[in-house]
C-alpha positions in Angstrom: 131.6 117.9 136.9 133.2 119.5 133.8 133.0 116.2 132.0 129.2 115.9 132.9 128.6 119.5 131.6 130.4 118.6 128.4 128.4 115.4 127.9 125.1 117.3 128.5 126.1 120.2 126.2 126.8 117.8 123.3 123.8 115.6 123.9 121.0 118.2 124.2 121.6 119.8 120.7 121.4 116.3 119.2 118.2 115.6 121.0 116.7 118.9 119.9 117.6 118.1 116.3 116.1 114.7 116.6 112.8 116.1 118.0 112.3 118.4 115.0 112.8 115.5 112.6 110.2 113.3 114.3 107.1 115.5 113.8 103.8 113.9 112.8 101.2 116.2 111.3 97.6 115.1 111.5 95.1 116.7 109.2 91.4 116.2 108.5 88.1 118.0 107.9 84.8 118.7 109.6 82.1 118.9 107.0 78.3 119.3 106.8 78.3 116.5 104.2 79.5 112.9 104.4 78.6 110.0 102.3 79.2 106.2 102.1 82.0 105.6 99.6 82.7 102.7 97.3 85.2 101.8 94.6 83.7 99.6 91.9 80.9 98.8 94.4 83.4 97.7 97.1 83.4 99.8 100.3 86.4 98.1 101.9 89.9 97.3 100.4 89.0 97.6 96.7 91.3 96.0 94.2 91.4 97.1 90.5 92.3 94.2 88.3 94.3 95.4 85.3 94.6 93.3 82.1 97.7 91.3 81.2 99.6 93.2 78.5 102.7 92.3 76.5 106.0 93.6 77.7 106.6 94.7 74.1 103.7 97.1 74.4 105.8 98.9 77.1 109.1 98.9 75.2 109.3 102.6 74.3 110.0 105.4 76.7 106.6 106.7 78.0 104.6 104.0 76.4 101.3 103.1 78.0 98.9 100.1 77.9 96.0 98.4 79.6 93.9 101.3 80.5 91.4 100.2 83.1 88.4 102.3 84.3 87.2 102.2 87.9 84.4 104.0 89.5 84.3 105.9 92.8 80.8 106.4 94.0 79.1 108.1 96.9 75.7 107.2 98.4 73.6 107.9 101.5 74.6 111.5 101.2 72.5 114.3 102.7 70.8 115.9 99.7 72.4 119.3 99.1 70.3 122.3 98.2 72.8 123.2 95.4 75.2 121.1 93.3 78.2 120.0 95.4 81.5 119.4 93.8 83.3 116.6 95.7 87.1 116.2 95.1 88.9 112.9 95.4 92.3 113.3 97.1 94.8 110.6 96.1 98.0 109.9 98.0 100.3 107.5 96.2 102.5 105.0 98.0 106.0 104.6 96.4 105.5 107.5 93.9 108.1 108.0 91.2 109.7 111.3 90.3 107.3 111.5 87.4 104.3 111.3 89.7 103.3 107.7 88.9 102.8 104.8 91.3 106.0 102.7 91.6 105.7 99.0 91.0 106.1 96.7 94.0 105.8 93.6 91.8 108.4 91.7 89.8 108.1 93.4 86.4 110.8 96.0 85.9 110.5 99.4 84.3 106.8 99.4 84.7 104.8 101.9 86.8 101.0 102.6 87.2 99.6 105.9 86.1 96.3 107.3 87.4 94.0 109.2 85.0 91.4 111.8 85.9 88.8 110.0 83.8 88.6 107.0 81.4 90.5 108.2 78.4 91.5 111.3 80.4 94.7 113.0 81.4 97.3 111.7 83.8 97.1 112.7 87.4 100.6 113.7 88.7 100.8 112.4 92.2 102.9 114.8 94.2 101.8 114.5 97.8 98.0 114.6 98.4 96.6 115.4 95.0 92.9 116.5 94.6 91.1 115.5 91.5 87.7 116.9 90.5 85.0 114.7 89.1 82.3 113.7 91.6 79.3 116.1 91.4 76.4 115.6 93.8 73.4 117.3 92.1 70.9 119.4 94.1 68.5 117.1 95.9 70.5 113.9 95.0 71.9 111.5 97.5 74.4 109.6 95.3 76.9 110.2 92.5 79.8 108.5 90.8 82.8 109.3 88.7 84.9 107.1 86.5 88.7 107.3 86.9 91.2 105.1 85.2 94.7 103.6 85.6 97.1 102.2 83.1 100.5 100.7 82.9 103.3 103.1 81.9 107.0 102.5 81.2 108.7 105.8 82.1 112.1 104.5 80.9 111.0 102.0 78.3 112.2 98.4 78.1 109.7 96.9 80.4 110.2 93.3 81.4 107.6 90.6 82.2 106.4 90.1 85.8 103.8 91.1 88.2 102.6 94.7 88.8 101.3 96.0 92.1 100.8 99.6 93.2 98.8 101.3 95.9 97.3 104.7 96.7 95.2 106.0 99.5 92.1 108.1 98.8 89.8 110.4 100.7 86.9 112.6 99.6 87.0 116.4 100.0 83.5 117.9 100.5 84.7 121.4 101.1 
């Protein structure tokens, strides 16, 4: 009996600790406004094709190359009575400590950096990151905003190979 009590006493604290480490948080929104969303005209599984660049262009620490614009657009929206600012929330997969998208391809020392606009400033991805840009004018039912991505070599000395990075996105109408 004492042995059973000892086993139970040592097991339950471990189970309690494990339970606190296995929490899933679900979040979302209920909004008066929703729209159909597309990236570069593609509503499902969009792919942004970046140009081939020379590894030499990414030789220096912090060097960038291959800026590529892409458009997030909304349509079939309910026409608002006043201008509605819609934020785009990005959540990067495999984010670096500098807030860029880590490369899942074969090129080394190459990351992908999101920009808030073509020729704009970098978006530092640190958890879900909201970026302004989409603006649905009063009476309008569609809008679009151009973002951009580019290669970056945080450490310099990039090597040749493939580059692949992913991010999730959602629109924030509130």
